[in-house]
N, C-alpha and C positions, 0 to 999 in steps of 0.2 A: 242714419236714415239708410235704409235699404234702396237699393236702385235696381232696375232692370238691367241686363247685361248690356243693352245697348247705352244705358247712360254712363258705364263706367270706361266707355272707349273715348279716348281724346278726340277733340274737334280737329283730326287732322285732314281727312280726305272725305270727299263728298260720298263715296261709297259707304262709309260707316259713322259718318257724323251723326251724333244723336241728340238731336234736339234737346240739349240740356234746359235750355231756358223753358222749353216748353212743357217739360214733364218734371222738373224739378224747381221748387220755389222758396225752399228755406235755406239751403246752404249756397249763397249766391258767392260769397268769398271762395269757395272750393270750385265752383263751376268756373268764376274768372281764371283761378289759378291754372286749372287745366288747359283754358282756351290760350293763357300767354305761354305756357310751357310748351304746348304744341303748335305753335305758331307756323303756318306754311311759308311765311316769308320773313326775311330778316329784318327789312326795313318797317318801320310803322307810318312813317310819316311821308307825304309827296315832296317833290322838288319844286313843282311850277306854281303852287298855290297853297291854301290851307288845307287842313284835314277835312275829310268827308267821310261818311260810312262806306263808301266805296273805294277810297284810296288805297294803292298798292295791290288792288285784286289783281291787275295785270301781271304779276309775279306769283300769283296764287296758283298752285297746280289744280286746285280743285275747279277752278273757272277759266274761260278764255274771255278777256276784257278786250273788246274792239273799241279803239277810241277815235274820235274825231276831235283835233286841236289835243287835247289830253283827256284823262280819264274823268277828271273832275268837270270838264266841259261838256262834251257828250259820250256817254259810256253805254254801249251796248254790252251787257253781261251774259254771256253764253255758257251753259253747262253741257259737258258731255256731247259735243257737236250739234246742241239745239240752237235756236236763234234767239234773238233778244225777247220776243214776246212771249217765248216758252219759260223764261226766268221770272218769278215773282220776288218782291221785297217786303218781308213781313216784319212787323213791329209788335211786340206783344202777342195777339191773337188775330190780327188783322194783316191782310195783304193791301200795300198802298198800289192801288190801281189808278192809271191814267186812261180814259176812255179814247182818245185821240190817237195814241200810238205808244207800243212798249218803249220807245226811244226814251220818253219822259218817266220811266219805272222809277229810275234812280235818281230822280229829284227830289232829295230827301232833306229838308232843312232842319236836321238835327244835328247838334255838335257830337261827334264820336265819343267825347269824355261822358256823356249821359248813357252810352249803349254798351252791351256786352256784345259779344261775337266778332266776326260774322260767323254763323253756324250755316253750312251748306247742306240743305235736305234734298235727296233724292230718293228714287224707288219708294218703298213703303211710306217712308216719313214725309215725302213729298205730296205723296197721294193722300195722306192723313190730314195735314196740316196746311198743304198749300191751296191757292184759290186762283182759278182761272191761269195757272201756270204748270204745264203738262210734264215737263222735264225737271226742273227743280227750282227751290225756293233758297234764297239768302235771308235768314231768319237773325234777327237781333231782339234783344230783351232789354228792359231798363234797369239801370244800375242803381244800387242804393247810393245816395248823396253822402259824400264824405267832406267834410270842411278841409277847404284848401283852394288852391288857385294858382294861376300862372299868366303870364303876359310875354308875347313874343314879338320882336321886329326882324325883318329879313329884306336882304336886297339881292340882286343878281344880275346876270347877263340878260339881254333883251329888255332893259329898263324895268326889270321886276321890282315889285315891292310888296312887302306884307305886313299886317299889323293885326294882332290877335290877342284877346284878353278872356280869360276864363274864371270864374269865382264861384265858390259853393260855402254853404254853411249850413250845418247841422247842429239841431240843439235839442236837449231833451225837455219833454213836455212835463211841467208839475202837475198840471190839471189832469193829464191823461196818464197814468201809471205805464211804463214799460213802451211809450210811444215817443217816437222822435219826429220833429218837423224840421224839414229842409228846404232850402232856397238855392236855386243854381241859374247862372246865366252866363252866356257867352256871346262875343261879337268878333266877326273875322271879316278882313277885307283883303282883297289882292288883285293887282293888276300888271300887266306887261304888254309890250309889242308883239310877243308871241315868237316862237322858235322857229317860224318862217313867215314870208312876207304875208300881210293880210291874215294873220293869225293871231291878232290881239285879243286880250280878254279883260273884262272887269267884273269882278265878283264880290258880293258882300252876303253875310249871313248873320241874322240875330236868333238866338234861342233862349227861351227860359222854362223852367218848371217848378212846381211846388210839389213836395212829396211829405206824405205821412205815412210811417211805417213802424212796424212792431215787429216781434220775433216771428209771428205768423202770417203776417200781411204786409202789403206794400201798395200805396195808391199815389198814382202820378198824374198831375195835370199839367199838360205841355202847350207851348204854342211856339211855332217857329216861322221864320220868315226868310225867304231866299231871293235875292235879284242877281241875274247872270246875264252878262252880255259877251258874245263871242263871236268871232270871224274865223273862217277857213275856206280856202279855195276847194269846189268840188264838195262841198259839204254833204250835200244830199244827191247831187246830180253829177254825171261825169262829162260835163259841157265845157269845162275850163272857165267857169264863172266863180269869182270871188263872192260866197254867200255868207249871211250873217244870221244870228238868231239873239232873240231877245226875250228872257224866261222870267217870269215872275211865279214863285211857289210860296203859298200860304198852308199851314198845317196846324189845326188844333186836334188834340188828342187826349182822350181821359182814359186811364188803365188801373185795373186793379187786380192783384193777383193774391190769393189766399191759400194757406194750408190748413187742412181740418183732418180730424180722426189720425188714422195711422197710415202714412205713405199715400195720402190722397190730397187732391189739389185742384185748384180751377183758376183761371184767368178770363176776364172780361175787359174787352176793348171797343172803344168807339173813337171814330174821326171823322173830322171835316176838311176836306183839302180842295183848294182851289189852284188852278194852273193856268196863266196866260202865256201864250206864246205869240211872238210876232216875227215871222220869218221873211227875210228878204233874199230873193234870188240873186240879184246883183246888187253890190253896194255901190257902184259906179253908176247904175241906172235903175234906182229902187222903184220907178213907176212901171216896169217891165213886167214884175211878177212880185206881189207880197201876199202873205196869209196872216189872218189873224185867228186865232183859237181861244177860248175860253173854256175849261173843263170845269166842272163841280162835281165832287164824289161824297157821299155819305155812307158810313159803313159801322157796322155791329158786329163783333166776334166773341165767340166763347170756345174755350178748349181747356182740357184738363185730363185728370187721370182719378178714375175712383176704385179704390182698392176694396174688394169684396173679401179678400182673405190674403194671407201670405202667398198664396198661389195664384189666385184670380184677380184680373183688374180689366177695368175697361178705358180705353184711350178713345177721346171723343173731340171733335171740333165742329163748330158751326159758324158760318157767316153770311151775312148779307150786306149787299153792296147795291146803291142807288145813283147813278151817275147821269150826266148830261152834258152837252156840249154846245157852244155857239161858235159858228166857223164861216169864214167867207168863202170856203173851198168846198165845204160837203154840200150834198144835195138836199138838205133838209128834210130828207124821208127817212133818216136814221140817226137821230141826234140824243136819244136817251135810251137807258136800259137798266134792268133790275136783275140781279144775279142771287142765287140762293146755292149755298153748299151745306151739305150734312154728312159728315163721315165718323164712323164708328169702328173700332178695332179693339176687340176684347183680346186679351193675353192670357195664357196660362203657362205658369213657370214651375218646372220641376227642379228642386235642389236636392242634391246628393254630394256629401263631402266638400270638395274643392269645385265643384262644378254646377252651373246652371243651365238648363235647357228651356228656351221659351218659345212658344207658339202663339205667333199673333194672326189672326184671321178675320177679316170684315169687310167692309164696303164702303163706298162714298155715292152721294147722289148729287149731281149738277144740274141745275136747271136756270133758265132766265125767262122773262116774258117776251121773248122774240125768236128763241130757238128751241130745238128739240132738248129733251131732258136726257141724261145719261147715266147708268148706274155702272161703277167700276168696282173691280175685285182688288182687294188688298190683302197681302199675306207674307208672313216670313218665319223662318226658324232660325235662331240664334243659340249656338253653344259656346259658353264662355268658361274657361277653366283659368282658376286663380291658383298659381303654384305657391308652396311654402316659402320658397325663397324671393317672393314678391314679384315674380314673372308672370306673365298671363298670355293666353291664346283666346282669340275671338274668331270663330268660324260662322257665317250666316248664308242662308239662300234666300232670295227674295222674289217675288213676282207681284207687280203692280200695275194698275191701269189708271189713267187719269185723263181729263180732257179740258179744252177750254174753247172759247169762240174768239173770232177775230175783231180787231179793234175797229174804230170807226173810219179811220184813214183808208184802211183795206176794203171796206164793205158799203161806206156812206158817200164816198166821193163820187166823181164822174166816171163812168166806164167806157166811154168813148174817145177821150182826150185828155189834154192837160199834161203837167209835168208828172203827176203821180196819179196813175190810173187804177180806179177800184175795180172790184168784181163783186157784183151782186149775188153770184152763185156761190159764194164761200160757204160751206157747212161746218158743223161743229167738228174740231179736231180731236182726235183719240191716239192715245199713247199707251203702249205695253211695254213693259220693262222687266227683264229677266236677269238676274246677277248673282254672282257667288263671290265672296269676298273673304279675306283672311288677315287679321290684323295679329302681329306679334310684339310683345311688350318684353323687353329686357330691361335690366338696371340702367343702362347708359343709352339704349338704342331702341327704335320702333320702326316695323318694317308694316306698312300697309298696302294691302293689294287687293283687286279686284277686276273681274271682267264681266261685261256685260253685254246684252243684245236687246235694242229697242226697236220697235215697229212705230212709226208715226204714220197716220193716215189723214188725208187731206190736211196736212201743215200748210199753213199759209207763209208764202215765200214772197219776196220781191224780185223780180227777174228783168232782163233788159234785152231788148232787140235791137241790133244796129241799125236797122232800116226804119227805125220808129223815131218821132220827135219826143215821145214821153221818155220821162228819164227812168221810171219803172212801173212794172205791171204787178198787181196782186194776182199770184197764181196758186192753186193748190198743188201740193206734190204728196206722194208717198214715198217715204224713205226708210231703208233698215240701215240701222247704225251698229257696228259691233266695235266693242272697246276695250283696252286693256289700261289699268292703271297701277303705278307703283309709287309708294312716297316713303322715304327713309329719313329717320332723324338720328343724329349721333350727338350725345352731349361728351364734352372734355372738361379738363379743369377749368380753363380759361376761354372755351370756344365752344359753338354749336355748329354743325354742318346740316344742311336740309338739301335732298335731290330727290327729284321725281322725274319720272318718264310716264309719257302718254302715246297711245297709239289708237287711231279711229280710222275706220273703214265704213264707207257708205255706198249703197245703191240705191238710185232713184229713179222715179218715174212721174214725169210731169203730164203724160197724156197729151202733149202739144209739141209741135215741130218748130214752133217760131220762137222758141228760146235760145238766145246765144250765151247768156251768162246768168249767174244767181249772185246777189249781193249777200246774201246770209246762209240760206241752207247749206250751201255748197262752199262757204267760206269758213273753211276748218282746217286745222294742222293734222296732216296724216301723222308726222312725229312731233313731239314736243318734249324738250327737257329743260328743266329748272334746277338751278343751284344756287343756294345761299349760304352765307355764313355770318355768324357775330364772333369777332374776337376782342377780347379784353385784356392787353398786354399789360396794363397797369390800371390803377383806379382812375388815372387822369384821361386815358386814351380808350375809346371804343370804336370799331371798325365795323360797319355793317355793308354786306354786298349782297345783291340779287341778280340773278343771270337767268335769261330765258332764251333759248334757241329753238327754232321751229322751221320745219319745213312743210310750206303750206301747200292745200291742194291746189293744182293749177286752175286758173280762172283768166277767161280771156278778156276781162275788164282791166286785169292788174297790169300796172306798168311797173318795169323793173323786176327783181330777183323775187323768187318764190322762198327763199331763206332768209332767215333774220337772226340777228344776235341783237339783244337788248341788255343793257347792264345799268343799275342803280347802285351808286357808292355813296357813303355816309361816313364821315369822320366827326364824332362827338368829343369835344373837349371841355372837361369839368375842372376849372382852375381851383385848387385848394384854397387859395387866397380869397375866393369871393363864393361865399357860402350860398347855394341854392341858384347858382347860375351856369348854365352850360352853353357852349358855341357850337355851332353845327356847320360845317362845310359839306355841301352834298352836290353830287352830279346825276344827271338822268338821260339816259341815251347816249352813254359815253362814247360810243364808236361812231355817233351821228349816223345812225341806221335810218334809211330812208323808206323801208319797207311798208307796203300800203295795208294798214289792218282792215281796211274796208277797200274792196277792190274799186279803183278809180278814184280814190280820196287819198291825198298826198300824207305821208307819214309825219309824225312830229320830229323837230331837231332837237340838238343839246340844249340843255338848261343847266347852269351852275348857279347855286345860292350860297349866301352867306347869312345865317341867321342867329340871334341870341336869345335865350329864354331864361326867364327868372320866376321860380316857383315859390310858393309858400303853403 
């Protein structure tokens, strides 16, 4: 199957991650293999709970994950110095939106065994496929079901315990030639007292799907349910209070992807999502302040690629979202909204000998029933060279605009008081991104690099004033962000090394003098380094280590040091006497780093676990 130059780039870094799931539907095994080989982290599983789609993103150089308690408890995933609400989570052809706040975008009740990815889309790719996510999108696709399964049990420090079971069965259909029918289910549970006082958690997730697949198509019907309770001091406020959240998320999704003709495909997705949130400001005095939110989202999306010829193709994406919310803290004047997006990106490819030059130029249209519409330009030029010795180089230049609207907590609550103060004057946010990137692929190593410049206008940020009784204010800000990214991967006979460096610089203008600190827009690392390694000295032992060092931009709300070093270390033992069984010893935050990932919110502590997994 012929692919555009973007699709032969391994999914290493957000700068050139090439939406393989979105544009390629037939060669799923090849896509999965590329993703695994070029994984930007050494570890695959978290230490403090069961695996989720956002696990280990805190060591992924493509994103900056800012967690409360731990990543799987409350994860704000940011990309290239954006904030959590600039990042979308896409499954199939639809973005999983939560109308209350972007804090809950990552509440995805899907077992990671069912998903490909994550691919991180930025620039032109995000502008084409993202929805209400102006900086980046973390994109997943549905894996083919393969017969097998596993059961895991775990224990650890802080009274941690874990139970998880996953099973899948795929059979050939006699009644439908060349079709298979698959069933897959999973249940996971974990709980602990937490790595610091009042940091306890209790999580459970159940998910299941049915899949009908052939050589050219795949249809998935999915249901997932996730219940989470967790506590943390200063979870959302900087007032020294032990806060808690109780979340219930339900997701129904139908997805169909189809290949047709020559190098053409489409994917149709629809979902219904409910999310209930019970927030308590003080667990010692629950009546002081508590809030209930219930959100409901319905969405339909279509994306694909239609090849007119070997040279000309049209990439497209469309999505509709209808959401609503019931809340005890909103003013009930802004509790529903309908979103529309249509993007078209034609591409023209010139192939000559061992080179392909691809031009893409198009536009996206965003609108809602409450906000002004916006038309955004999208374009890039990519030169890919495939050498006879198997090496390759990819050079690209892209310019993309994107836009989004603010969540209900920012625009629909009280603008005169309360813990979280809204702003009724927030307008549509717009982003312009210019970047230049280079990828070098050799036999045993890869080097990925990019330099970018982004202008965010009317970005909704949450700020703090030391003289106010409110915990945070929604305020618009204009920010210019410049950045440089490098990621290198080196393969040896029994080891793999992954190293990255990111530099960010920001220039901001709030247009107001009563802002003492920013929780999100100015919470970013000036410098960030990651170093990971996988080492297999024997067939019995496997070592995996991820390290992240950062120097964070100064913030008057942050207590302690602006520098941080995090390490996750895992030892996997596969006893030859016990077939299909392996034992894992794991440690997270090995140096007991107390760095506040969210200013004013305590960092996580050490966690050590012992687990055993039997697979079939």
